[in-house]
Structure formats: structure tokens, C-alpha cells
N, C-alpha and C positions, 0 to 999 in steps of 0.2 A: 280570154283576157281576164276573167274574174279570178282564175286560179293564179295567174301571175301577180295580181294585186294582193291576193291573200298571202302568197309566199313572201312577197316584198314586205308587206305589213308585218308578218311574223318575224322576219329577219330583223327589221328595224326595231320592233318591240324587244326581242331577245338581246340585240346589241345594246340598246339603251339600258336594259336591265343589268347586263354584265358591266357596262361602264359605270352606272350608278353604284352597283355593288362594290366595285373596286375603289371608288372614291370614299364610300362610307367605311370600308374595311380599313383603310389607312388611318382614319381617325379613331376607330374602335380598337385597334391593336393594343394600345397602351392604356385603355380606359380603366382597367382594373388593377394595373401594376404601376407603381410610381417610378420604377427603374430597376435595373439589374443589380444583383449583389455586387458590391465592390465599387459602385459608382458613387458620385456625390449625392445622388438621391437616396441610395441605400448602401451606406458604408459598412464594411466588415471591420470589426474592431477586435482587439486582443484583450485578454484578461487584465494585463498590466495597464492598458489604456483605461479600462473601466475602473480599476482600482484607483488610478490617479484622479479620475474625474470625481469619484466618490470622496477622496481625500480633499480635493478642492472644494467640493460642496459642503463638507463638514468643517472647512476652515483650516485644515491641517496642511494645506499646500501639497506639493508633490513629494513623493517618497522615493528614495533610491533603494534598490534592492541591496540587502546585506548578505555577505557570504557567511555560511555557518562555520562555527569554530570547530575544529577537530579535537577530540580528546587526546590526551597524551598517552603514549604507549607505555605499558608496564615495563619495569626494568628487568623482569625475570624471563623475558622472551616466551611467556605463556606457560611455563612450567613452574608453577608456584608450589613446589613440594617441600618448602622449608617450614611450613606451619604458620607462617605469618599471614596476617589479614591482607587482603588485596582490596584496595579502595579504588577500583577502576571505574570509569564512567559508565553510566547505566546503558549507554548505547554501544559500548565497546564489547566485542565478543572475544573471549580468551579461551584458548584450548588448554585443558588441564588433564594431566595423567594421574590417575588414582591407583595406587598399588594395593594389592591384597593386604588387609589389616588396617588400612587408612580409611578415614571418613572425610568426605568432601562436605563441609558444613556451609550452608548458605546464609547470607545476610538477609534481612527482611526485604522482600520484593525481588530477590534474585530469581533468575530463570536458568534451568539446566536442560541440555539435550544430550543424552547418552548416545554417542556415535558408534562406539565399539565396546563390547564386553557385556558381562552379566551383572547388572546392578540391582540393588534392593534399597528401599527407603529406610532411612534412619530417623527416628523421632523418639525423644525422651518421654513424650506423653502419648495419649491415645489419639490425638489429632494427626491428620495426615497432610499430604501434599496434593495440590491440584494438578491432575494430568489434563492439560488443556487440549491435547489431541483427541483423547477419548471422552473428555467431559465428565470425568469421575474423580473421586477422592481415593488416593492410594495411601494406605496406612503403613505403620512400622512393620518391616520385614517382607512386604509385598514387592514383587518384581516390577522393575521399571522397563517398559518397552523401549527398544532402540529407536531413535529418531522421534521420540515423543517429547513435546514441550512440557516441562514440569515447572510450575510456579510455586515459590516458597513464600507464603504470606508473612511468616514470622521467622526471626533468627533462631538458630539452634537446631534446625532440621536439615537433613541432607541425604546423601546417598553413599553407599559403600559397595565393595565387591561382594557378590553373593558368596556365602560360606561354601568352602570346598573348591572354589574356582581359583586357579593359580595365575590367570592372566589379569592384566591391568585393565582399567577403564579409560576410555578416551571420551572426555566430556567437553561440550561447548558451554561456556558460562557467560552469562550477561548479568552484571551486578557484582556485589561484594561476596567474598567467600574466604574460607580458611580450610587448611588440611590438618586434621588431628590424627 
């Protein structure tokens, strides 16, 4: 009889423990978290919403997104071989063909990428052009690697077809330029 009382008492104590544990578990589930992401307690917001709230807090009200303006296209369809200056937008890329004997002269701040051909730097002085791909300065007469981004800090410098080469250059140009 004592063993039945012990077993019964053990079952009652374990059952009570499980029941109490279940009750306390329900209240403890959300104790550390205020809510799930995306609910009223923890909303997910977008950048535009945050920007609007910042504008409201600064007293500027809400802002409406503006569409960027596109630059106008050049009138020469990308082949400016006439020797005239091209005053294209700084964001616009123009494809230019440079024939042997011609020089593609950059305006200040222009960028060139030689896509096809054998090009060398042209500079009237000892200063060179920044090869942003290799991170070095390329001076007058040195070769320009194909697909290298070249930055021209001052006007009057440019590129030309390497001496002895009979094929033309194909160059992507961003910024102003002229062909001489």
C-alpha cells in the first residue's frame, strides 16, 4: 500500500509541475519581445517614410520624389569628327572614333575609356593623365590600356592613335572634348 501512495503522490506532484509550468510559460513567451516585425508593436518602415518623418520634424513638411532630368542627346550621333567642341552633359557617354593622325582632346574633368585600338597619351607639357584603373599617372607618349578609365584634370590633354598603327580608336567619352 505504501508503494501505491508513493506512486500516486509522485504522479500528482509531476502533474501539478507540468500544469504550473504550462501556465507560467504562456505569460513568459512574450516577456522579452514587444511584438513581431511588421505588427503595430514593431512596424517595418521604408526609407521614404523615414525621410518624410525627418522632413516633418524639421518643419519642411512632406516631400514628393522628383524625377531626374535626362541630358539632351548630341546632334552628331556620337561621331564628332568635325573638330568642333562637344558640350555634352557630364553624365552622358558618347562613342567617338579617332582616326590615325587625329587627336582627341579632353575638356577639364573629362573621362575617356579606350574600347578598341592602340592609344597613347598626348600632352603639351610634362604632366600626365590619371589612369584610374591602375592608379597611376600616364605621361605624354605612354600607351593607354584598353578598358582603362582615364581622367583628364585639365583641358588640352588627350589621346591619339599610336604611331605606325593604321586602325582607328573607339573611345567612350564622358564630358567635353574636341578632335584636332
